[in-house]
DRENPA-3360 file (N, C-alpha, C; in nm, 2 decimals, always signed):
BEGIN
1 = MAGNGGRG = +0.08/-0.12/+0.00/+0.00/+0.00/+0.00/+0.09/+0.12/+0.00 ~ +0.14/+0.16/-0.11/+0.23/+0.28/-0.12/+0.14/+0.40/-0.16 ~ +0.16/+0.50/-0.08/+0.09/+0.63/-0.11/+0.18/+0.72/-0.18 ~ +0.13/+0.84/-0.21/+0.20/+0.94/-0.28/+0.26/+1.05/-0.18 ~ +0.26/+1.02/-0.06/+0.32/+1.11/+0.04/+0.23/+1.23/+0.06 ~ +0.10/+1.22/+0.03/+0.01/+1.33/+0.05/+0.01/+1.44/-0.05 ~ +0.09/+1.42/-0.16/+0.09/+1.52/-0.27/-0.02/+1.49/-0.36 ~ -0.08/+1.60/-0.41/-0.20/+1.58/-0.50/-0.17/+1.55/-0.64;
9 = RGGGRPTL = -0.05/+1.56/-0.69/-0.02/+1.54/-0.83/-0.01/+1.39/-0.86 ~ +0.00/+1.30/-0.76/+0.00/+1.16/-0.79/+0.14/+1.09/-0.81 ~ +0.24/+1.17/-0.82/+0.38/+1.11/-0.84/+0.44/+1.07/-0.71 ~ +0.55/+1.00/-0.71/+0.62/+0.95/-0.60/+0.72/+1.05/-0.55 ~ +0.78/+1.13/-0.64/+0.88/+1.23/-0.61/+0.83/+1.37/-0.61 ~ +0.87/+1.45/-0.51/+0.83/+1.59/-0.51/+0.90/+1.67/-0.62 ~ +0.84/+1.77/-0.68/+0.90/+1.85/-0.78/+0.99/+1.96/-0.71 ~ +1.08/+2.02/-0.78/+1.16/+2.13/-0.73/+1.07/+2.24/-0.66;
17 = EEVAARAG = +0.96/+2.27/-0.73/+0.87/+2.37/-0.68/+0.81/+2.33/-0.54 ~ +0.78/+2.20/-0.53/+0.72/+2.16/-0.40/+0.82/+2.16/-0.29 ~ +0.94/+2.12/-0.32/+1.05/+2.12/-0.22/+1.08/+2.27/-0.18 ~ +1.09/+2.35/-0.28/+1.12/+2.49/-0.25/+1.02/+2.56/-0.17 ~ +0.89/+2.53/-0.20/+0.78/+2.59/-0.13/+0.78/+2.54/+0.01 ~ +0.80/+2.42/+0.03/+0.80/+2.36/+0.17/+0.92/+2.41/+0.25 ~ +1.03/+2.44/+0.19/+1.15/+2.48/+0.26/+1.15/+2.64/+0.27 ~ +1.07/+2.70/+0.19/+1.07/+2.85/+0.20/+1.19/+2.91/+0.12;
25 = VGRGTVSR = +1.23/+2.84/+0.02/+1.35/+2.89/-0.06/+1.31/+2.89/-0.21 ~ +1.40/+2.94/-0.29/+1.37/+2.94/-0.43/+1.40/+2.81/-0.50 ~ +1.35/+2.80/-0.62/+1.38/+2.68/-0.70/+1.53/+2.66/-0.73 ~ +1.60/+2.77/-0.76/+1.74/+2.77/-0.78/+1.82/+2.72/-0.67 ~ +1.78/+2.75/-0.55/+1.85/+2.71/-0.43/+1.83/+2.56/-0.41 ~ +1.72/+2.51/-0.44/+1.69/+2.36/-0.43/+1.78/+2.29/-0.54 ~ +1.78/+2.34/-0.66/+1.85/+2.28/-0.76/+2.00/+2.28/-0.73 ~ +2.05/+2.39/-0.68/+2.20/+2.39/-0.64/+2.23/+2.29/-0.53;
33 = VINGSP = +2.14/+2.27/-0.44/+2.17/+2.17/-0.33/+2.16/+2.03/-0.39 ~ +2.07/+2.00/-0.47/+2.06/+1.87/-0.53/+2.18/+1.84/-0.62 ~ +2.22/+1.94/-0.69/+2.34/+1.91/-0.78/+2.47/+1.93/-0.72 ~ +2.47/+1.97/-0.59/+2.60/+1.98/-0.52/+2.68/+2.11/-0.55 ~ +2.62/+2.21/-0.60/+2.69/+2.33/-0.63/+2.69/+2.42/-0.50 ~ +2.80/+2.50/-0.49/+2.81/+2.59/-0.37/+2.71/+2.70/-0.37;
% end
């Protein structure tokens, strides 16, 4: 019984926009963290 983590879009992974909104930061910040940029 795998859920979608409570996200309404139905996917298993959150989007950059979802992560950024939850963290209160911009998309670029999330992208840099994911890609390991300073």
